[in-house]
N, C-alpha and C positions, 0 to 999 in steps of 0.2 A: 846538831846531829852530824856525826861523822859519816862521810860517804866514801864508798870505794870507787875509784876512778877506772873506768873500763876503756879498753881499745878493742874494736871489733874488726877481725880479719875475715873478710868474706861477706859480701852483701847480696847474696842470692835470695831465693824464695823463702827459706826458713828464717833468715835474718830479717827480712822485710815483714813477714807475717807474725813472728813471735819474739825473736831475740831482741832486736832493736826496740820494739815497743815495751818489752819487759824491763830492759835496762832504763829506758826513758821514764817509765811510770813508777818504778820502785824508788821510794824516797831515800833509800840507803845507797843508791847507785847514781853514778854520774857518767854519762857517755861522752868521753873526751874526744875520741878520734875513730875514724873508720878507714879501712883500706879495701879496695876492690879491684879485681882484675881489669875491668873496663873503667879505667881511671876517668874517662870523660863523663861518667855518670856518678862519680864519687861525691862531688860537691852537692849535687841535688839530694842524694841519699842522706848525707850528713846533715844538711839543713832541715830535711823532713823530720829527722828524729832528734834534732837538737845537739848534734855533735859540733864541736868548735873547730875541729881539724879534719883534714882528709889527706891521706898519703897515697902516693903512686905505688909504693912497694911496702910489703909487710915488714921488711927489715927496718925501714924508717920508723914504722909504728912502734915496734917493740923496743926501740931505742929512745922513745919519748919518755923522759923522766917524770912527766906528769901522770903517767899511766901506772896503776897498781896491778891490774888484772887484764889479761888478754883472753878474749873469747874467740875460739878458732872455729869457723864455720866454712871450711874449705873442703875440696875433694879429699877422700880418705888417704890418698898416697902421700900427701904433704903434711899430715898431722904430726908425724914424728919429727921432721926437721923443724917445723914451726914451734912445736912445744919445747924441744930441747934448746933452741936458740932463745926463746922467750924466757925460759928458766935461767939461762946464763945471764940475762940482764936483770934478774931479780923479780921478774913478773910471775904472779900466780897465773895458772892456766885452767880455764874451763873449756873443754874440747867437745865438739860434736861427736856423736857416735857413728860407727864403731870407733874405738879409740885409735886404732891403726889397722894396717893391712894384715898383721899377724902378731902372735904373742911375743915374739922376740923383740919386735919394734916397741910394743907396749912396755916391756921390761926396761928398755933403754930410756923411754920417756919417764917412767917412774923413778929410775935411778937419777936422771938429770934433775928432776924436781926435788928429790930427797937431798942430793948433794948441794943444791942451791937454796935449801930451806924454804921452798915455796909449795903452795898447795896445788894439787892436781885433781880436777873433777871431770866427770863425763856426763854428757847430756842425755842420760837415761831418765827422761822426765816421767815415765810411767811409774817409776819408783815412788813418786809422790802422790799418786792417785789415791783418793779416799777409798775407792772400791777395793784396791789391792790391800791396803792396810786393814780394811774391814774383813776381807777374806781370810787374812792371816789370823785375825782375832777369832773368827768363827771356828777355824780349824783348831787353834790352840785351846779353845774352850771345849773341844770334842763334840760340837753340835752335829757334825756330819760323820762322826766316827773316824776310823782310820782311812786316810786318803790313799787310794791305789792308783788313780789315773787322773791326769789333767790333759785335756785336749785343747790346743789352740790352733785356730785357722786365721791366716793373715793373707788375704787375697786383694790385690789392687792391680787392675789392668793398666798397662802402660807400654808404649812403644815409641820412645823418644827418637826424633829425627835429628840429623846432624846440625840443623840450625836452632835446635832447642837448647837453652842454657843447661838443661838437665841431661844432655846427651852423654856426659861423662859417666853417668850411672851405668851405662851399657858397655863401658870399656874397662876390661879387667885390670889393667895396670893403674887405673885411677880409683876404681871402686872396690876392687878385690873380690867381687862376686855379684851375683844377681840378687833376687829378692830374699834369699836365705841370709845374705850378708846385710842388705839394707833394711828390710823389715824384720827379718828373723832375729837380728841381734837384740832388738827391743824385747822380743818375746822370750828369748833365752834369759834375759835379765829378769823378766817377770817370773818365769819358772823357778829360777834360782832364788829369787827373793822369797817366794812362797815355800819352796821345798828344800832349799839348802844346796850344798855342793853336789855336782854331777860326778858320778863314779864311772859311768860307761856311756858310750855313744854309738848309735847305729844310724845310718843315713842312706838315702837314695836321692840323687839330684838328676834332673833331666835337662840336657842341653841340646836335644835333637831337633827342636822346632824353633822357629823364630829367626830373625835376621842377625841376632847378636851372638857373641861368643860365650855368653855366660849362662848360668842355670836359668831356666824359665819357670820351673816349678820343682818342688821337692818335698821330702818329708824326713824328719829326724826323730828318733826315739832316744830320749835322755833317761838314763837310769840314775836313781837317787839312793842315798844310803838307807833311807827308810824302807826301801823296797818299792816305792811308788815309781810310776813311769810318767814322763811328760812327752806327749806326742805333738810335734810341731809341724804343721803343713803350711807351705807358702806357695804363692803363684803370682806371676805378673801377666799370665796369659788366659786365665779363665774369665768368663763373662761376668759371673757374680762376684761382688765384693764381699769381704768377710773380715770381721774383727772380733772373733768370738773367743771366750774362755769358758770351758765346761769342766767342772771339778766333780769327781765321783768318789764318795766314801762309803764305808760299810753301814752308815746310819743315815745317809742322805746325800744331797748334791747341791752345788751352787752353779747356776748358769748365768753367764753375762753375754747377752746377744751382741752388744756393741761396747767394747771395752772403753772406747773414747767417750761414751756417754754415761757409763757407770750404773745403769739400772741392772739390779741383780734379782734373780729368782732363787730363793733359798728353800730347799725342801728337807725336812727332818721328819722323824717319827711323830713329832707333835703337830705336823701340818706344813703348809706352805705359806710363804710370805714374800712380799716384794720390798726390796730396799733400794732407794734411789740416792746414789752418792756421786753426783757429777764431778768431774775434775774442774779445776780453775778454767775460766773462759780462755785464758792464754796459758797453754800447758807449760810454758817455760818459766812462768813467774815463780812458782814454788821452788823450782830447781835453782834459778839464779838468786832468789832470796836466800835459800839455804847456803849456797856457796859463798855469797857475800858475807853472811853472818859468821860462817866458819872462819873466814879470813879475819874479820873484825874481832872475833872472840878467841882466835888462835886455837881452833879445834878442827877436827877432820870433817869434811862434808859428808852427807849421807851416802852419796855415790862417789866413791874414791877411785883413784887410778887402779887400785887392786881389784875393784869390782869390774872395771873395764877390761883388765887383764884376764880375769876369770871367765868372763863372757867370751873373749877372743880365743882363749884356749879351747873352749867348747866348739866355737866356729871352725877353728883350725882342724879339729877332729872330724867335724861334719864334712868339711870340704876334702879332707884326706881320703 
C-alpha cells in the first residue's frame, strides 16, 4: 500500500490531541518528521507518535526530501510564509484554519501552490461531519421547505495567561482576531457549505471588556443568494458554552444542540424525529484521509485553498 509521508510543523494542543494521532493511525499516512518551537520537547513528541525525525526549524523540515506533505499547525500569522516556502520545495500543504490572516495572504498561498503544482487543503474538519452532510440532504429533498434562517452559537469561555501556550490566541498580530476569527471561521465554513456563497455581510464586534485587545464577543449576519440569512454569534466571555446549529424553513426545522456530537432534532409537517450522526472520534481523521487520497489520486481535496479563501473573505468583511 502506498503511503503519503508527512512532516508536521507545530506540536501544540491540536497536534497532540488530533493531528499526530490521525497521521499515525491512518494506514495511508506515514509521520516522518516533526518540528516544534520548543525544540527540547520535539524528540519526546516525535517518539510518542512514531516520527523518525525531529527538526529545530521548520525550514529544515520542508527541505527533507523524504517528506511529501507538510501539515501546518502553527499560529495564523506564519501560515502564509510556511505554505509558500513548502510549496517551493514541492511539498503538498494541509494547513490549519483559518488559512491566513487575510484574503490577500490566502491568494498568495493558493498562487504559490498552483505554480508549484502541489495541493493545498484547509483543516475545516466540520466539512466532513455526517450531520452536516445529512442536513444538506434534508434541505435538498425539501423536507423542511425553503430555508430562511440558520442560527449558530459558538461560545467557549477562555482567558489565556502569558504563561499559557495558547496565549498567542489573544494577540492580534498572531491570531488576527478573537473568537470570531478562531471559532467563527469554522462556522462560516459550515454556513457556506450548507447555503452557498455569501452575498452581503453585517456585523458587530465588542472589544470593550476583558484584558485583551481583540473581540470578546460578536455577531454577524450573512446574506445568501437564496435570500436566506445566517446569524453567527460567538463569545469567549459568557459563562455558558454553546455549539448549536438551528435551521428554520417554511415546512419545518432542524436543531442540533451540540454540533460536535451530531444529534439532530428534525421537525416536518409529518412529525418529529431524532437522528444521531456523530462525527469520527478524532475529528481530523476524515480530513487527513481525504487530503491524503486527493494527493494519491491526483484530485482536489474536499476542502480546498479556495474554500479557505472564501471563508477568509467573509471574515475580512466581518472585521471591517
